[in-house]
Backbone as numpy.savetxt, mean C-alpha at the origin, in Angstrom:
# Nx Ny Nz CAx CAy CAz Cx Cy Cz
-8.76 -62.49 35.72 -9.57 -61.26 35.81 -8.65 -60.18 35.81
-7.62 -60.05 36.58 -6.60 -58.94 36.81 -5.97 -58.71 35.27
-5.62 -59.95 34.65 -5.00 -59.96 33.41 -6.04 -59.27 32.28
-7.24 -59.70 32.36 -8.23 -59.00 31.46 -8.35 -57.50 31.65
-8.41 -57.07 32.74 -8.46 -55.70 33.04 -7.23 -54.98 32.66
-6.20 -55.35 32.96 -4.93 -54.77 32.45 -4.73 -54.77 30.94
-5.23 -55.83 30.40 -5.11 -55.76 28.78 -6.11 -54.72 28.31
-7.32 -54.77 28.95 -8.35 -53.67 28.46 -7.65 -52.24 28.73
-7.26 -52.04 29.75 -6.54 -50.61 29.94 -5.47 -50.34 28.99
-4.71 -51.31 28.82 -3.59 -51.16 27.82 -4.12 -50.72 26.33
-5.08 -51.57 25.99 -5.76 -51.38 24.67 -6.43 -50.01 24.59
-7.11 -49.44 25.67 -7.62 -48.17 25.56 -6.64 -47.13 25.59
-5.41 -47.20 26.34 -4.41 -46.20 26.16 -3.78 -46.27 24.85
-3.63 -47.41 24.23 -3.03 -47.51 22.90 -3.87 -46.86 21.97
-5.28 -46.99 21.97 -6.32 -46.43 21.02 -6.30 -44.90 21.28
-6.03 -44.31 22.46 -5.96 -42.90 22.58 -4.81 -42.46 21.81
-3.62 -42.93 22.05 -2.35 -42.59 21.44 -2.43 -42.70 19.90
-3.13 -43.66 19.37 -3.20 -43.86 17.93 -4.25 -43.01 17.33
-5.25 -42.78 17.93 -6.41 -41.96 17.41 -5.95 -40.61 16.70
-5.14 -39.83 17.30 -4.80 -38.59 16.51 -4.03 -38.80 15.20
-3.28 -39.83 15.16 -2.44 -40.26 13.98 -3.41 -40.85 12.91
-4.58 -41.33 13.31 -5.55 -41.97 12.33 -6.37 -40.75 11.68
-6.28 -39.58 12.33 -7.26 -38.50 11.79 -6.56 -37.85 10.47
-5.31 -38.16 10.30 -4.73 -37.54 9.08 -4.08 -36.34 9.23
-3.29 -35.81 8.24 -2.51 -34.54 8.46 -3.30 -33.27 8.55
-4.59 -33.25 8.00 -5.44 -32.04 7.81 -5.77 -31.42 9.29
-6.27 -32.30 10.05 -6.74 -31.84 11.38 -5.39 -31.43 12.30
-4.41 -32.12 12.07 -3.09 -31.72 12.85 -2.61 -30.44 12.30
-2.66 -30.23 10.90 -2.16 -29.00 10.38 -2.95 -27.88 10.93
-4.27 -27.92 10.85 -4.97 -26.87 11.38 -4.74 -26.57 12.92
-4.54 -27.72 13.66 -4.35 -27.60 15.05 -2.99 -26.97 15.29
-2.01 -27.41 14.44 -0.63 -26.91 14.57 -0.43 -25.52 13.98
-1.32 -25.13 13.10 -1.15 -23.56 12.54 -2.54 -22.94 12.39
-2.93 -22.34 13.45 -4.29 -21.63 13.43 -4.30 -20.44 12.58
-3.00 -20.04 12.16 -2.96 -18.80 11.34 -3.37 -18.96 9.80
-3.54 -20.19 9.49 -3.84 -20.56 8.14 -5.14 -19.60 7.65
-5.10 -18.91 6.59 -5.91 -18.04 6.04 -5.69 -16.62 6.28
-4.89 -16.21 7.33 -4.61 -14.88 7.70 -3.89 -14.14 6.51
-4.30 -12.97 6.39 -3.78 -12.13 5.14 -2.78 -11.09 5.83
-1.71 -10.72 5.18 -0.89 -9.62 5.82 -0.37 -8.81 4.62
-0.25 -7.50 4.93 0.27 -6.45 3.96 1.57 -5.97 4.63
2.77 -5.84 3.78 3.96 -5.13 4.22 4.31 -4.14 3.35
4.99 -3.09 3.76 5.30 -2.00 3.15 6.83 -1.85 3.11
7.39 -1.62 2.15 8.90 -1.43 1.97 9.15 -0.29 0.93
10.52 0.12 0.95 11.13 1.04 -0.07 10.35 2.30 -0.05
9.94 2.93 1.24 9.11 4.24 1.19 10.23 5.35 0.78
9.66 6.20 -0.05 10.58 7.43 -0.41 9.79 8.62 -0.67
10.10 9.76 -0.25 9.53 11.00 -0.78 9.42 11.14 -2.13
8.35 11.59 -2.74 8.16 11.77 -4.19 7.12 12.88 -4.42
6.82 13.23 -5.67 5.98 14.19 -6.14 5.07 13.71 -7.12
3.77 14.00 -7.09 2.77 13.65 -8.11 2.34 14.92 -8.77
2.09 14.95 -10.01 1.51 16.12 -10.86 0.09 16.26 -10.31
-0.41 17.62 -10.08 -1.74 17.81 -9.77 -2.43 18.26 -11.15
-3.46 18.65 -10.96 -4.38 19.25 -12.21 -4.06 20.61 -12.54
-3.22 21.30 -11.79 -2.98 22.76 -11.93 -1.67 22.92 -12.69
-1.73 23.59 -13.88 -0.64 24.02 -14.67 -1.06 25.21 -15.56
-0.06 25.97 -15.95 -0.25 27.17 -16.72 -0.23 26.84 -18.28
-0.51 27.82 -19.02 -0.24 27.81 -20.49 1.23 27.74 -20.73
1.67 27.41 -21.84 2.91 27.36 -22.30 3.37 28.77 -22.62
4.64 29.15 -22.30 5.25 30.46 -22.62 6.62 30.13 -23.42
6.74 30.86 -24.35 8.16 30.89 -25.10 8.95 32.01 -24.75
10.06 31.67 -24.02 10.96 32.72 -23.49 11.73 33.55 -24.44
12.30 34.46 -24.18 12.40 34.93 -22.66 11.15 35.68 -22.15
10.90 35.51 -20.80 9.87 35.95 -20.19 9.47 35.49 -18.87
8.50 35.94 -18.17 8.19 35.54 -16.84 6.70 34.83 -17.05
6.65 33.68 -16.59 5.34 32.96 -16.75 4.61 32.97 -15.34
3.33 33.29 -15.28 2.61 33.20 -13.86 1.41 32.40 -13.99
1.13 32.00 -12.71 -0.11 31.15 -12.53 -0.90 31.81 -11.38
-2.05 32.36 -11.57 -2.72 33.14 -10.53 -4.04 32.81 -10.57
-4.65 31.80 -9.88 -6.02 31.39 -9.93 -6.68 30.98 -8.56
-7.93 31.16 -8.24 -8.48 30.51 -7.22 -9.35 29.26 -7.74
-8.89 28.14 -7.38 -9.41 26.83 -7.89 -9.11 25.69 -6.90
-9.42 24.49 -7.28 -9.15 23.37 -6.47 -8.09 22.43 -7.20
-7.04 22.24 -6.31 -5.89 21.39 -6.82 -6.19 20.00 -6.41
-6.21 19.04 -7.33 -6.60 17.69 -6.85 -5.39 16.78 -7.63
-5.23 15.52 -7.00 -4.36 14.55 -7.43 -4.78 13.16 -6.92
-4.66 12.03 -7.45 -4.99 10.76 -7.24 -3.68 9.92 -7.04
-3.72 8.77 -6.35 -2.62 7.97 -6.20 -2.54 7.31 -7.50
-1.26 6.90 -7.60 -0.89 5.92 -8.84 -0.91 4.49 -8.21
-1.83 3.77 -8.77 -1.81 2.31 -8.35 -2.51 1.49 -9.32
-2.20 0.26 -9.59 -2.96 -0.50 -10.70 -3.32 -1.98 -10.12
-4.43 -2.49 -10.49 -4.75 -3.81 -10.29 -5.15 -4.05 -8.80
-5.65 -3.08 -8.00 -6.07 -3.33 -6.64 -7.46 -2.68 -6.40
-8.29 -3.35 -5.82 -9.64 -2.98 -5.54 -9.49 -1.85 -4.44
-10.52 -0.90 -4.45 -10.58 0.18 -3.66 -10.49 -0.05 -2.13
-11.11 -1.19 -1.81 -11.18 -1.70 -0.38 -9.88 -2.08 0.04
-9.11 -2.78 -0.96 -7.80 -3.31 -0.67 -6.89 -2.23 -0.66
-7.00 -1.28 -1.55 -6.09 -0.11 -1.55 -6.28 0.71 -0.23
-7.39 0.84 0.33 -7.64 1.53 1.69 -6.80 0.86 2.73
-6.81 -0.44 2.65 -6.01 -1.25 3.72 -4.49 -0.85 3.44
-4.05 -0.94 2.25 -2.67 -0.65 2.00 -2.30 0.71 2.40
-3.14 1.80 2.03 -2.83 3.13 2.54 -2.75 3.25 3.93
-3.61 2.53 4.71 -3.66 2.72 6.25 -2.35 2.01 6.74
-1.98 1.04 6.15 -0.75 0.24 6.69 0.48 1.14 6.30
0.52 1.76 4.98 1.67 2.52 4.64 1.83 3.88 5.47
0.60 4.33 5.93 0.49 5.57 6.71 1.35 5.27 8.15
1.14 4.09 8.68 1.73 3.60 9.91 3.22 3.42 9.68
3.63 2.60 8.64 4.91 2.24 8.28 5.73 3.44 7.89
5.19 4.40 7.03 5.93 5.66 6.73 5.94 6.75 7.62
5.22 6.71 8.63 5.02 7.70 9.59 4.48 9.09 9.01
3.69 8.91 8.07 3.08 10.19 7.35 1.68 9.60 6.81
0.63 10.34 6.89 -0.70 9.89 6.44 -0.66 10.13 4.90
-1.07 8.84 4.14 -1.11 8.88 2.67 -2.59 8.41 2.50
-2.95 8.78 1.21 -4.33 8.14 0.87 -4.45 8.14 -0.67
-5.74 7.69 -1.12 -5.98 7.55 -2.57 -6.04 8.88 -3.26
-6.24 9.99 -2.62 -6.55 11.25 -3.32 -6.38 12.37 -2.27
-6.08 13.63 -2.85 -6.03 14.83 -2.08 -6.54 15.85 -2.93
-7.31 16.80 -2.32 -7.64 17.88 -3.03 -7.76 19.21 -1.97
-7.43 20.34 -2.53 -7.50 21.58 -1.76 -7.80 22.75 -2.56
-8.89 23.52 -2.10 -9.34 24.69 -2.86 -8.57 25.82 -2.17
-8.05 26.69 -3.03 -7.22 27.86 -2.49 -6.92 28.81 -3.68
-6.23 29.78 -3.36 -5.78 30.89 -4.17 -4.37 30.44 -4.62
-4.07 30.07 -5.75 -2.66 29.68 -6.06 -1.97 30.75 -6.99
-0.84 31.11 -6.56 0.13 32.26 -7.26 1.32 31.88 -7.29
2.00 31.78 -8.53 3.45 31.53 -8.69 3.78 32.01 -9.95
5.16 32.42 -9.94 5.72 32.96 -11.12 7.16 32.47 -11.33
7.76 32.23 -12.59 8.98 31.75 -12.82 9.53 32.39 -14.19
10.80 32.52 -14.28 11.36 33.00 -15.43 11.73 31.76 -16.56
11.26 32.11 -17.73 11.63 31.20 -18.81 12.61 31.84 -19.69
13.76 30.92 -19.84 14.84 31.48 -20.56 14.74 31.67 -22.12
15.52 32.39 -22.60 15.42 32.64 -24.28 15.55 31.30 -24.90
14.76 31.10 -25.88 14.73 29.89 -26.75 14.13 28.66 -26.06
13.40 28.84 -24.96 12.77 27.71 -24.23 11.30 27.89 -24.29
10.57 26.72 -24.24 9.18 26.87 -24.19 8.76 26.04 -23.02
8.06 26.70 -21.91 7.90 25.97 -20.69 6.46 26.37 -20.14
6.12 25.65 -19.31 4.85 25.97 -18.49 5.13 25.64 -16.94
4.25 26.20 -16.09 4.45 25.95 -14.74 3.34 24.77 -14.50
3.96 23.79 -13.68 3.17 22.64 -13.23 3.23 22.39 -11.79
2.16 22.22 -11.15 2.07 22.17 -9.62 2.27 20.61 -9.31
3.16 20.31 -8.27 3.14 18.89 -7.85 2.94 18.89 -6.29
2.24 17.74 -6.02 1.85 17.51 -4.49 2.75 16.48 -4.02
3.25 16.63 -2.80 4.18 15.83 -1.99 3.42 14.49 -1.89
4.22 13.42 -2.08 3.60 12.10 -1.93 4.72 11.11 -1.40
4.33 9.86 -1.41 5.42 8.78 -1.06 5.16 7.65 -1.83
6.19 7.15 -2.41 6.40 5.93 -3.32 6.69 4.83 -2.34
6.08 3.69 -2.65 6.45 2.62 -1.75 6.08 1.21 -2.52
6.58 0.17 -1.95 6.07 -1.07 -2.57 5.28 -1.83 -1.45
4.20 -2.37 -1.77 3.28 -3.21 -0.95 3.31 -4.58 -1.24
3.30 -5.41 -0.30 3.21 -6.98 -0.61 2.14 -7.61 0.04
1.32 -8.37 -0.50 0.23 -9.08 0.12 0.73 -10.54 0.29
0.61 -11.03 1.42 0.90 -12.36 1.74 -0.23 -13.08 2.56
-0.34 -14.39 2.36 -1.35 -15.20 3.30 -0.64 -16.39 3.79
-1.15 -16.83 4.89 -0.68 -18.14 5.45 -1.59 -19.37 4.76
-0.85 -20.33 4.31 -1.60 -21.53 3.72 -1.04 -22.73 4.41
-1.92 -23.78 4.33 -1.52 -25.08 4.80 -0.36 -25.57 4.18
0.57 -26.24 4.58 0.76 -26.52 6.17 1.60 -25.41 6.83
1.04 -24.36 6.97 1.74 -23.24 7.72 2.87 -22.67 6.91
2.70 -22.25 5.78 3.70 -21.60 4.80 3.15 -20.43 4.39
4.01 -19.47 4.04 3.55 -18.08 3.52 3.45 -18.14 1.90
2.54 -17.62 1.50 2.36 -17.48 -0.10 2.16 -15.98 -0.44
2.95 -15.43 -1.30 2.84 -14.13 -1.76 1.75 -14.11 -2.82
0.62 -13.15 -2.56 -0.45 -12.94 -3.49 -0.05 -12.02 -4.72
0.68 -10.89 -4.17 1.06 -9.89 -5.23 2.08 -8.93 -4.52
2.82 -8.20 -5.43 3.81 -7.11 -5.11 3.55 -6.11 -5.90
3.14 -4.90 -5.44 2.83 -3.63 -6.27 3.51 -2.50 -5.88
3.76 -1.59 -6.75 4.29 -0.26 -6.49 3.08 0.69 -6.28
3.16 1.64 -5.41 2.23 2.66 -5.11 2.87 3.95 -5.12
2.20 5.03 -5.39 2.60 6.42 -5.20 1.41 7.22 -4.63
1.40 7.53 -3.36 0.18 8.12 -2.90 0.30 9.50 -2.29
-0.54 10.44 -2.56 -0.44 11.74 -1.88 -0.27 11.76 -0.34
0.45 12.64 0.05 0.56 12.84 1.60 -0.71 13.80 1.99
-1.36 13.49 3.09 -2.62 14.27 3.42 -2.13 15.48 4.20
-1.27 16.25 3.68 -0.96 17.73 4.12 -0.84 18.63 2.91
-0.96 20.00 3.05 -0.92 20.97 2.02 0.53 21.12 1.64
1.28 20.32 1.15 2.70 20.53 0.72 2.76 20.44 -0.69
2.99 21.43 -1.48 3.24 21.55 -2.97 4.51 22.14 -3.29
4.80 21.98 -4.68 5.81 22.78 -5.25 5.48 23.05 -6.59
6.00 24.09 -7.26 5.81 24.43 -8.68 7.05 24.22 -9.38
7.11 23.80 -10.59 8.31 23.65 -11.53 7.85 23.93 -12.88
8.98 24.44 -13.66 8.86 24.64 -15.09 8.95 23.32 -15.72
8.07 22.97 -16.69 8.09 21.78 -17.37 8.04 21.99 -18.77
8.64 21.05 -19.64 8.36 21.19 -21.07 7.04 20.68 -21.54
């Protein structure tokens, strides 16, 4: 009787240790890696840059002084391709933290704009307004079974800074 009871206890103990192995790798992988399915965005190569706005003068053939003097709205959009607007919003939020400056998909400001510059003899130029921005690379990755990282995409962005920082330049 003691032998039967000891054998039964031994068989139960063996079945408990064998049961997880019999479940297969899927359940173990999920248990071992609860991060499967998580999505991450990383930001790198951040640098100060400038985006052209919608404000520019007519061309002037030099020599002479070209002026821009208007009350209007200056606007600019980020340059990015192949990203949904919801996903771009996540990238801009992540970039704002990573770059320590707030960036976004667009920026506009209504104001009185006045600027003048000299155009040299023999040149044809116009004044162009530029908005301060940040160029950066964003990478989207996700965790897939069995707990490995997969890169979904890597894209370059150039997004306007959410402050009134502009410059004017002569362009051809």
